[in-house]
C-alpha positions in Angstrom: -63.2 15.3 -29.8 -59.8 16.1 -28.7 -58.4 15.7 -25.3 -59.0 19.2 -23.0 -55.6 20.8 -22.2 -56.6 22.9 -18.9 -53.2 24.8 -19.3 -54.6 26.2 -22.9 -58.4 25.7 -23.0 -60.2 28.8 -23.6 -62.0 29.1 -19.8 -64.8 31.5 -19.4 -64.4 34.2 -16.9 -67.4 31.9 -14.6 -64.8 29.1 -14.9 -61.8 30.7 -13.8 -63.6 32.4 -10.8 -65.0 28.9 -9.6 -61.5 27.5 -9.6 -60.3 30.4 -7.5 -62.9 30.4 -5.3 -62.6 26.3 -5.0 -58.5 27.1 -4.2 -59.4 30.2 -1.5 -61.9 27.7 0.2 -59.3 24.9 0.2 -56.4 27.2 1.3 -58.7 28.3 4.3 -59.7 24.8 5.2 -56.2 24.0 5.5 -55.5 27.2 7.5 -58.5 26.3 9.8 -57.0 23.1 10.2 -53.7 24.7 11.5 -55.7 26.5 13.7 -57.6 23.1 15.2 -53.9 21.4 15.5 -52.7 24.5 17.7 -55.8 24.4 19.7 -55.7 20.7 20.4 -51.9 20.6 20.8 -51.0 18.1 17.6 -49.2 17.8 14.3 -51.6 19.4 11.4 -51.6 15.7 9.8 -52.7 14.4 13.5 -55.4 17.0 13.6 -56.7 16.6 9.9 -57.3 13.0 11.0 -59.0 13.8 14.2 -61.5 15.8 12.7 -62.6 13.1 10.0 -62.8 10.7 13.0 -64.8 13.0 15.1 -67.0 14.1 12.0 -67.7 10.4 11.0 -68.5 9.4 14.1 -70.9 12.7 14.7 -72.5 11.6 11.6 -73.3 7.9 12.9 -70.7 6.3 10.6 -67.5 5.5 12.5 -64.6 5.0 10.2 -61.9 2.1 9.6 -58.3 2.7 9.4 -58.7 1.8 6.0 -61.3 4.5 5.4 -59.4 7.2 7.5 -56.2 6.3 5.1 -58.3 7.1 1.8 -59.7 10.2 3.3 -56.3 11.6 4.4 -54.0 10.5 1.5 -52.0 8.6 3.6 -50.5 4.8 3.2 -52.2 2.1 5.9 -48.5 2.3 7.3 -48.4 5.8 7.8 -51.9 6.0 8.8 -51.3 3.3 11.7 -48.5 5.4 13.2 -50.8 8.5 13.3 -53.4 6.6 15.1 -50.9 5.0 17.6 -50.2 8.8 18.4 -53.7 9.7 18.4 -54.5 6.5 20.7 -51.5 7.2 23.1 -52.4 10.9 23.8 -56.2 9.9 24.5 -57.8 11.2 21.5 -59.2 8.3 19.9 -59.8 4.8 20.6 -60.0 1.5 18.2 -62.5 -0.9 18.9 -64.1 -4.1 17.4 -67.5 -3.4 17.4 -68.6 -5.9 14.1 -69.5 -9.3 14.0 -66.4 -9.8 12.1 -64.0 -8.9 14.6 -61.2 -8.1 12.6 -62.8 -4.8 11.7 -61.6 -2.2 13.5 -64.0 1.0 14.3 -62.3 4.5 15.2 -64.0 6.4 17.8 -63.2 9.7 19.3 -62.5 9.7 23.4 -65.1 12.0 24.8 -62.3 14.6 25.7 -61.3 14.8 22.4 -64.5 15.1 21.1 -65.2 18.3 23.6 -62.2 20.0 22.8 -63.0 19.9 18.9 -66.5 21.1 19.7 -65.3 23.6 21.7 -62.9 24.8 18.7 -65.8 24.4 16.1 -67.9 27.1 18.0 -65.2 29.2 18.4 -63.9 28.9 15.0 -67.2 27.7 12.9 -69.2 30.4 13.9 -68.8 32.4 10.5 -69.2 29.1 8.2 -72.5 28.2 10.4 -73.9 31.8 9.4 -73.2 31.3 5.9 -74.7 27.8 5.8 -77.8 28.8 7.8 -78.4 31.6 5.5 -78.1 29.6 2.0 -81.2 28.7 0.2 -81.7 24.9 0.3 -81.8 25.0 -3.4 -78.3 26.9 -3.7 -76.9 24.6 -1.0 -78.1 21.4 -3.3 -76.4 23.3 -6.6 -73.0 24.0 -4.8 -73.1 20.2 -3.2 -74.1 18.4 -6.5 -71.1 21.1 -8.3 -68.5 20.0 -5.6 -69.6 16.2 -5.9 -68.7 16.6 -9.7 -65.7 18.1 -9.1 -64.7 15.6 -6.1 -65.5 12.9 -8.6 -63.1 14.2 -11.5 -60.5 14.8 -8.8 -60.8 11.3 -7.6 -60.7 9.9 -11.1 -57.5 12.0 -12.1 -55.6 10.9 -8.6 -56.6 7.3 -9.6 -55.5 7.6 -13.0 -52.3 8.8 -12.1 -51.8 6.6 -9.0 -52.2 3.7 -11.3 -49.6 5.3 -14.0 -46.9 6.0 -11.3 -47.4 2.1 -10.0 -46.9 1.0 -13.3 -44.4 3.4 -14.5 -46.0 4.5 -17.4 -47.0 8.2 -18.8 -50.2 9.5 -17.4 -52.6 9.9 -20.2 -56.1 12.0 -19.4 -59.2 10.0 -20.3 -61.4 13.4 -20.4 -62.6 14.3 -23.9 -64.4 17.6 -24.1 
């Protein structure tokens, strides 16, 4: 089978519509992050990172700085500078909660968590309504699809990153 050329493939209207809707969601989410940044009086990158830290803590699985770096797409050095700003502003704290004292855990400070919750109460009402009014079957289908798209994106990013580091052209390994 030949490699798929995304620019010349014969996409169905459903496939094209899906990609447009994913793009629209990503753009809308980025705009919400801009509003969070304004609400928290932070640069957008800091608000994005703080959001990741808060969500992870809410889910009971706090992030390490390395986890955060991967999630926000920053180098470890840039993430350290960002975390220093968030810590100095009183939004996060680094702690050593594990038996391995070298491992750092990121925790939101209570004030930052409460301000972010207040933002979500204000900004998340429409999103919450959609989630609450969508059937579990439909949510599972969407989550499965988005997980596959996320895995495909991660694979492409990994391939492109490896090619950039090696100085070779990135060749798609995906076959139709």
